[in-house]
C-alpha positions as CSV (number, residue, x, y, z in Angstrom):
1,M,115.8,106.2,42.4
2,S,116.0,102.6,44.0
3,S,117.7,99.6,41.8
4,I,116.7,96.8,40.7
5,L,119.4,94.4,39.6
6,S,118.9,91.7,37.1
7,V,121.4,89.2,37.1
8,S,121.4,86.0,34.2
9,W,121.6,82.2,36.1
10,E,125.3,82.1,34.4
11,A,127.1,85.0,36.1
12,V,126.6,83.8,39.5
13,N,126.2,80.2,38.7
14,Q,129.9,80.0,37.8
15,P,133.1,79.1,40.0
16,Q,134.8,82.8,41.3
17,E,137.9,82.0,38.9
18,K,136.1,80.9,35.8
19,N,133.3,84.0,36.5
20,S,133.6,86.4,33.5
21,H,130.4,88.0,33.4
22,H,129.8,91.3,32.1
23,S,128.5,94.8,34.1
24,L,126.2,97.1,32.8
25,D,124.3,100.1,33.7
26,G,121.1,100.5,31.9
27,H,121.3,104.0,31.4
28,L,124.2,104.5,30.1
29,S,124.2,102.1,27.4
30,I,121.0,104.2,26.4
31,L,122.8,107.0,26.3
32,T,125.5,105.4,24.2
33,I,123.1,104.2,22.4
34,T,121.4,107.7,21.5
35,L,123.9,109.9,21.9
36,K,122.3,111.8,24.3
37,N,121.8,112.9,27.7
38,L,119.0,112.2,30.0
39,H,118.2,115.8,30.2
40,E,118.3,116.1,25.9
41,I,116.6,112.6,25.7
42,F,113.3,114.0,27.9
43,S,113.4,117.3,26.6
44,Q,113.5,116.4,22.9
45,N,111.7,113.2,23.0
46,G,110.0,112.5,26.0
47,E,109.5,110.2,28.9
48,E,107.8,107.6,27.0
49,Y,111.0,107.5,23.7
50,F,113.2,107.5,27.0
51,R,111.2,103.7,28.6
52,E,110.5,102.5,24.6
53,I,114.5,102.4,24.1
54,E,115.2,101.3,27.6
55,A,112.7,98.6,27.4
56,L,114.0,97.1,23.9
57,L,117.6,97.8,25.2
58,L,116.8,95.7,28.0
59,R,115.7,92.9,26.3
60,K,118.9,93.1,24.3
61,I,121.1,93.1,26.5
62,E,119.2,90.0,28.7
63,S,119.8,88.3,25.7
64,H,123.2,87.8,26.3
65,T,124.4,85.7,29.2
66,D,127.0,86.3,32.4
67,T,125.2,89.7,32.3
68,I,124.5,91.7,35.5
69,I,122.3,95.2,34.8
70,S,121.9,97.7,37.0
71,T,118.4,99.5,36.1
72,G,117.1,102.5,37.1
73,G,114.2,103.0,39.1
74,G,111.2,103.2,36.8
75,T,112.4,100.4,34.5
76,P,111.1,97.7,36.3
77,C,107.3,99.7,36.0
78,H,107.0,100.1,32.5
79,S,106.8,97.8,29.6
80,G,106.2,94.7,31.0
81,N,109.9,94.7,32.1
82,M,109.9,93.6,35.6
83,D,108.6,90.8,34.5
84,F,110.9,90.1,31.9
85,M,113.5,90.3,33.9
86,L,112.1,87.8,36.4
87,S,111.8,85.0,33.2
88,T,115.2,85.5,32.3
89,G,116.9,85.9,35.3
90,L,117.2,86.8,39.0
91,T,116.3,89.9,40.4
92,I,117.6,92.0,43.3
93,Y,116.0,94.7,44.8
94,L,118.2,97.0,47.1
95,K,116.1,98.6,48.6
96,L,116.6,102.1,50.7
97,T,114.4,104.0,52.7
98,P,113.2,107.6,51.3
99,G,115.6,109.6,53.5
100,Q,118.4,107.2,51.9
101,L,117.3,107.9,48.7
102,K,116.8,111.9,49.2
103,S,121.0,111.8,50.4
104,R,121.5,110.1,47.3
105,L,119.6,111.9,44.8
106,L,120.4,115.3,45.9
107,K,124.4,114.7,44.6
108,S,122.9,114.2,41.4
109,K,119.8,115.8,41.0
110,G,120.5,118.1,37.6
111,E,121.5,114.7,35.9
112,R,117.7,113.6,36.6
113,P,115.1,115.2,34.4
114,L,112.4,114.3,36.7
115,I,113.4,115.6,40.0
116,K,116.1,118.3,38.1
117,D,113.5,121.5,38.9
118,L,112.0,119.7,42.1
119,E,113.2,122.5,44.8
120,P,115.1,120.2,47.6
121,H,112.5,120.4,50.2
122,N,109.7,118.6,47.9
123,L,112.0,116.1,46.9
124,Q,111.2,113.5,50.3
125,T,107.5,114.0,48.8
126,F,108.2,113.2,45.4
127,I,110.5,109.7,46.4
128,E,107.8,108.8,49.0
129,K,105.2,109.0,46.2
130,K,107.0,107.2,43.5
131,L,108.5,104.5,45.9
132,E,104.5,104.1,46.8
133,D,103.8,103.8,42.9
134,R,106.5,101.2,42.3
135,E,106.5,98.9,45.3
136,E,104.2,96.4,43.7
137,W,106.9,95.9,41.3
138,Y,109.6,96.1,43.4
139,E,108.4,93.8,45.8
140,K,108.2,91.0,42.9
141,S,112.2,90.9,42.8
142,D,113.6,87.6,43.6
143,I,115.4,89.2,46.4
144,T,115.5,92.2,48.8
145,I,117.9,93.6,50.5
146,E,118.8,97.1,52.5
147,G,121.0,99.0,50.2
148,I,123.2,100.7,52.2
149,D,126.2,98.6,53.9
150,I,125.6,95.9,51.8
151,D,127.4,92.6,53.0
152,V,128.5,91.2,49.8
153,N,128.7,87.4,51.1
154,L,125.5,87.7,52.7
155,L,124.2,88.4,48.7
156,L,126.2,86.0,47.3
157,S,124.7,83.7,50.1
158,L,121.1,84.6,48.9
159,V,121.8,84.9,45.4
160,R,123.0,80.9,45.2
161,A,120.5,80.2,47.7
162,K,118.0,81.1,45.0
163,L,119.7,79.2,42.0
164,T,119.2,76.0,43.8
165,I,116.0,76.2,44.2
């Protein structure tokens, strides 16, 4: 769904030429650790197991400095993850409309256990419900920016402004 980026303070507070941060995709890291794809994890172990692994991994990754983590849309809504990310770095919500999300999700629907069995005409309703359920966590982000055609210079200035507060 929507993305929350958790950025360590050090990852953006260094001069560009010295910036050697790491970038991680939370879901790919889970797949690497479990040696299963998302479908296998959800079908064999369930969503609760996935969320437990996700929370443990987030805390392990987040203990490193100079790291930018891309999370899935559900990550901030479970296991106190959003509060953890807020306390250890800077969070950025890449906001998309339900229509924009539907367009993106249709391209990877088969890889996403929560939507793989939904008919395309039911996907929009599902997305709207999930956004409604998750918005309280997303709104806690340090920065919210439209997720389509991101102005990188604007984002960088917003990040730097947050870091100087």
